[in-house]
N, C-alpha and C positions, 0 to 999 in steps of 0.2 A: 219630161215632167218637171224639170227644174224651173223653167220659165214660169210655168203655171204656179208653182209654189211661191215664187217671188211676187207674182202679181197678187196672189191671195194675201200674202203678208202685208203688202203695201196697202191694199184695201182695208184690212182689219186694223191697221194702226191709225186710220183716220179718226176714229172715235173710240173711247174706252168702252162704250156700251152700244150694242146693236139691238135696237128695238125689234122685238118679234111681233109682227103685225098679222092679225087675222081680220080681213076686211070684207064685211058682208056686202057693202054697196060700193061699186066702182067709182061713183061720183064723189065719194069721200076720200079717195086715194090721194089726189093732188093736194087738197087743203091739209090733210093729215101730214103728208110729207113736208109741206112748207113749214108747218108748226114744229116738227121735229128738227128740221135743218136750222130753223131760226133759233132753236134752243141749243144747237151745237152738236147734234147727232146727224151725221151725213150718210152713214151706212145703214140701210134699212132692209130688214128681212121680211118679205111678204110671203106668208105661208100659203101653200097650195091646198088650203082646207075649205075654201068656199068656191062656188061657181064664178064669183067675181074676181078671183085672184089674178088670173092672167091679164084681164082687162085693167086691173089695178096697176099691175107692173107696167103695162103699156102707157097708161096715163101719167104715172110718176116719171117714167123715162122721158116722155114727150114734154111734160109741163113743168117739171122740176129738175132741170139738168144738173144742178149742183148736188143732187142726191145720187148716191151709188146704190142701186137697187139689186138685191139678191133675192133669189127664190128660196123658200124654205119648205120643209116637209117634202123634199124630192125623194121619191121612192123607186122610180123606174127610169130607164133610159129615155122613154117617151116623155116623162115629166121634164127631164132635163132639156130635151130638144124643144119642147113647147115653151119652157121658160126662157130659153135663149132666143127663140123667135119673138117672144114678147118684149125682149129688151133687157132681161136680167144680165148683169155682168158676171155673176157667179152664183153659186147655190150652196145650200146647207142640206144635209140629210141627217135624220136621227139615228141612222144605222149604217152598216157597211154592206155593200153588194159588189159583185165582180165588175160591173160596168164602171164603177167609180174609180177603179184602179187603172183604167185605160184612158187615153186622150179623148176628150169629148168636145162638144161645141163651146162650152164655157167651163171654167174651173169649178170643182165641187169640193167642199169639206166633208169627208165621210164622218159619220158619227161613230165614236168608239167609247167603250166603257171598261175595257180590260187590257192588260198587258199584251195578251195574245193578239188582240185586234190592232193595237199600236204597232206591234212587230210586223203584221201583215201590211199595214199601210206604209210603214217606213220601207219595207222591202220593195214596194212599187215606186219608190223615189219621192213620195209625198211626205212632207214634214209638218204641214199645218192641217189640223183636224179639229172636229167638234167633239167636246167631251159631254156626253149626254146619257142619261139624265144626271146632271152634275151633282146635286145634293144627295139624291137617293143612291148614286153610285159611289159615294164616299167623300164627296166634296173636296175641301181644301186638303184634307189628309191624304186622299187618294192621289191627287195631283202632285203633292210633295213626294209621295212614294214613287210615282212614275218618273219624276225628274232624275232620280239616281241612275237607273239603267238607260234612260232615253233622254239625255240632255238636249239632243238635237230636235226633239219634238216640241211643237208649240200648239197651244189649244185655245179654242173659244168655248169655254164651258157655258152650258145653257141647261136650265131645268132646276127650279127652286131658288133661283138667284133673284135678289131684290136690292133696293137701295141700301138696306141695312147691312147686307153681307157681301155686296159686290166688291167692296174695297179689299176684303180678305183674299178674294180670288185674284184681283188685279195686282196685288203685292207679290204674287208668286212669279218666279223667273221664267216659268214655262207657259204663262198665260199672256196672250197678246191683247185680248179683249174679252168681254162677257156678253152674253145675250139674255134678254129677258123682256117680258111683256109690260113691266110696271111703268115705263115712260108713256105708254099709250094704252091704258086699261080699256077693256071692251066697252064698258058703260060710257066712258068718255068719248070713244069713237062713235058709239050709237047716238049720243047726244050732241055730237059736233062741237065738243068743248075744246076748240083748238087752242085758245089762250091757256087753258089749264094744262094741256098737253105740252105746250111750249115751256111752261114753268117746270114741269116734271122732267122734260128733256134737258133743261139747263142744269138742274140738280144732278142728273146722271152724268152730263158732260163734265161737271166740276170734279168728278171722281178722279179725273186725270191730273188734277192740280196737286 
């Protein structure tokens, strides 16, 4: 599992913010990805929450090669396999299931919210995980508390994070990046406001400065 962990960490350090994308229309996927990459966000999470999600992953992978596409809301081993077949390089899950602790077709960040879950993931040799739902689960304070007993664990917190509070999370030593939907709001995707999304992405990318 060590190689998987390294690959995940390398992907997640490419951008301070991973946009969490729910894409209703597959034809919007490539222009959306181009706008986000142009703004400085290369790692994109396409959630498996719409019928168009897998085709959206395929189109971004084929048409925007500079983007690193991850599948989000992966709940089952079948979800993971289908995402891999569509071209996703890795995946995110909101929670923890047994299949995530075994080698799979692509790396996955299991979702954790408690010390017990962190211990279970670390015992499987995985050190990079998703902290979800970040703000409801205790936010910055919870991650500071987890750092003491688990300094080897690194997190991508997602859930309740926006431009205003993202910096507080990114300043933590155990946070490698954050996830959130604010760089590509649903209404902006629906209206094909790609220039506006590029501006939002640039502001998010600047959080690394």
